[in-house]
N, C-alpha and C positions, 0 to 999 in steps of 0.2 A: 655543338659540334653535329653535323648533319649525318643522318644515316646513310651508309653506303647503298648504292643501287643494287638491285638484285643481279647476280651474276650466274651463268650456267657453269657446269662442271667443266667444260673444255675451256671456257674463258678464265676461270680460277686457274686451272693447270698451266694454260699457256701463259698467263700473267706472272705465275711463279717462275716458269722456266725464262722468260724475258728479264725478270728481276735478277735471277742467279746469274744467267749467262752474260748479261751486259752490266753487272754490278750497279743495279739500280734499286737500292733499298726502299726508296719511297713507294715503289709499286707493291711492296708486300701487303700493306694494309688493304688493298683492293683484293687480294686473293685469299687472306687469311683473317679469321676472327681474332679479336683481341687477347682471348684467352686460350689460344691454340696450343697444341702440343706437338712436339716432333720426337719420334723414335728412330734411332739408327741400328741396324743390325749388320756388322761388318763381318763378312766371311773371308776377309783378306787383310794382310797386314800392310798393304801397299799404299794406303791412305789412312789418315787419322781424322776422326771426328769425335766429339763427345756422344755419349750413348743416348742422351735425350736433351731437350730444352723444352721449356715451358714459358708461354707468354709471347706476345707478337715480337717484342724487342729481342729476346734471347734467341727466338727461332731466326730471326732476320740477321742477327750476329753471326750465327753459325752457318746459315745457307747463303748469305750473300756477302756480308761485311768482311768476315774472316776468310771466307773462300775466295773472294776478290783480291784479297792481299797477296794470295799466293799463286793464282792461276789466271791466265788469260786464253784468248782464242777458244773460249768455251763454247761448245754445242751440244745440247741435249736433245734427245729425241725420245718421244713416246712411242712405242711400237704397236699401240692400239689407240682408239679414240672413243670416248664414251658416246653411247648410242641414244642417250637421252639428256635433255637440259638439266633435269633436276635428279639427282641421285644421292641416296645415303651413303653409298660407298662405291668406289671404282678401284679396280686393281689393273696394272699394266706393267709390261716389261719396258725398261728403258735402257738407251745406250748413250754414253757421253764420251766426248774427247776433249782434251786441253792440253795447253803447254804449260810448264812450270815457269814463273817470270825469272826465277834466279838463275837457272841452269839451261832453259830451253827443253829439258826432257819432256816427253810426250806421255800422256796418260789416256788410256782407253778403258772405259769401264762399263759394266752392265749390272743389272739387277732388276729389281721389282719395287714399284711403288704400290702402296696402298693408301688412297684418299678416303678420309671419312668427311663428308660435307655437312653444313648446317642445312640440311634439306628443308626443314621447318621454317627456317628464317631466310636470310638473303642469299644462301648458297655457297658462301664462302667456305674455305677449308677449317675444319676444327681440329682434325689430327692427320698428321702424315707419318706414315712408316716408310722408311727408306731401307731396302735391303741391298747392300752392295755385295754381289757375288763374286765378280772379278774386277781387278784394277790392274791393268798391264802397264808397266812402266818401260819406255823405250828411250834410248839415248837420243839426243837433240838432232842427231844425223838423221833420224826418221820423221822429224816434224813436217817437212814439206809433203811427202806422200801421204802421210796420215791427215793432215789438215786439208790437203786437196780432196781426199776421199770424203771426208765428213762434208766439205762444201757441196758435194753433188747430191747429199741426201736430203730428202723434201723436209723442211723444218717447220715447226717442231714434231709434227704428226707424220710418221713414216710407217713402214711395215718392214717385216723381217727381210723380204725379198729386197726391197728397196735398200735396205741398210746393208745387205750382203753384196749388192752390186758395187763393183770396183774396190772392195776390201783389199788393201795391199797384202801380198803375198810375202808376210813377214812371219817367222817362226814364233815370235813373241806374242803375236796376235791370235794364236791357235785358240785359247779360250773364248775369244770373242767370236770366232768363226763358228765354234761349236755351239754357243749360246744363240747365234743368229739363225742356226739351223732348226731351232725350236718351232712349235707351231704355237700360235696365239692361244691363250686360254679362253674357255668360253665362259 
């Protein structure tokens, strides 16, 4: 088996996002090392995930395969971008929107990613901590305005300002609006 080519932090993150959002599990081996770890910190009850997974297959099951069985129209945005190609660690806030395949309900969530990379190796992700701060669930009647808004945000790299632009005025999205008023962490 050949060694993966070196990958930048931004490439690893965007490859993960493409794998998750488009349900392409085969891409995960390009973004994550074989013995990777996943930790999830849920600050909401509106979505459920296991608290951890270890190893590429288990992480891929949680983040791509199982996720893809339940959700579609997924768009994930990182609200800042790594300033260097090779980093040991990168933290960024994120925003995600999706619809539930079974009932059309829409979910919009936000939180923080903490990426630990194999900076001494090929640059792939060794550990990912996903903090889910808010996950707003809206009835299917809101699918069109929410998905239209998400389609206007630069993908997958965006900013708080770009993500706020066009945010539908829906009371259920108030936590998301408040989150997007934050300033990027230094």
